[in-house]
C-alpha positions in Angstrom: 26.9 -9.4 -27.6 29.2 -6.8 -25.8 27.4 -3.3 -25.4 29.3 -0.3 -26.4 28.9 2.6 -23.8 31.1 5.2 -25.5 29.8 8.6 -26.9 29.5 8.9 -30.5 32.0 10.9 -32.3 29.6 13.8 -33.2 29.1 14.6 -29.4 31.6 17.7 -28.5 31.9 17.3 -24.8 33.2 20.9 -24.8 29.8 22.2 -25.8 28.1 20.1 -23.0 29.0 22.3 -19.9 26.4 23.7 -17.2 24.6 20.4 -16.9 23.4 19.6 -13.2 23.3 16.0 -12.2 19.9 15.1 -10.7 18.2 18.5 -11.6 14.9 17.2 -12.3 15.1 14.0 -9.7 12.8 15.4 -7.0 10.1 16.3 -9.7 10.3 13.1 -11.3 10.1 11.2 -8.3 7.4 13.3 -6.2 4.5 11.2 -5.4 6.1 8.0 -6.7 7.4 5.1 -4.8 9.0 2.5 -7.3 9.2 -1.1 -5.6 10.5 -4.1 -7.3 8.3 -7.1 -7.0 9.4 -10.5 -7.8 8.1 -12.1 -11.3 5.8 -14.7 -9.7 4.1 -12.0 -7.7 4.1 -9.6 -10.8 2.3 -12.3 -12.7 -0.6 -12.1 -10.4 -1.4 -8.5 -11.0 -2.7 -7.0 -14.2 -2.1 -3.2 -13.3 -1.1 -0.8 -10.8 -4.7 -0.5 -9.6 -5.1 -4.2 -8.8 -1.6 -4.0 -6.9 -2.7 -1.0 -4.7 -6.4 -2.6 -4.2 -4.6 -5.6 -2.8 -2.1 -3.7 -0.6 -5.0 -1.6 0.8 -6.7 -4.5 1.8 -3.7 -6.0 3.7 -3.3 -2.8 5.4 -7.0 -2.6 6.6 -6.6 -6.3 7.8 -3.4 -5.6 9.6 -5.0 -2.6 11.2 -8.2 -4.4 12.5 -5.9 -7.5 13.6 -3.5 -5.3 15.4 -4.9 -4.4 19.0 -5.1 -0.6 19.6 -5.2 0.4 16.2 -8.2 1.8 14.0 -8.9 1.5 10.3 -11.5 3.2 8.3 -13.4 0.0 8.5 -13.0 -0.4 12.3 -14.7 -3.6 13.6 -15.8 -2.9 17.2 -14.1 -5.4 19.7 -16.7 -4.9 22.3 -18.5 -7.9 23.8 -21.9 -8.3 22.3 -24.8 -7.2 24.6 -26.5 -10.2 26.3 -30.1 -10.5 25.9 -32.3 -9.4 28.9 -33.1 -12.5 31.0 -37.1 -13.0 31.5 -38.3 -12.9 34.9 -39.3 -16.0 36.3 -43.2 -16.1 37.1 -44.1 -15.5 40.5 -45.2 -18.8 42.4 -48.4 -17.1 43.6 -51.2 -16.3 41.3 -52.8 -12.9 41.4 
């Protein structure tokens, strides 16, 4: 089936003046970042929130794994403190 892309006869192009291409583009895309996800990945997620949750977990894990970076759930890389050694008992009794 071939799609017909022609305008209908009732549209008068001489009356459609003053249009500005992309007039609302910035407003429509403000705060939006559309990403095309492969179908097999899209089938895993139920909604936008689940995709964002998974991506946030991935970002946090990458920040923890990368040296010199910190995330809001930072895991300390310091060596654990060793327990204090018990002093050896003196050979002489008091």
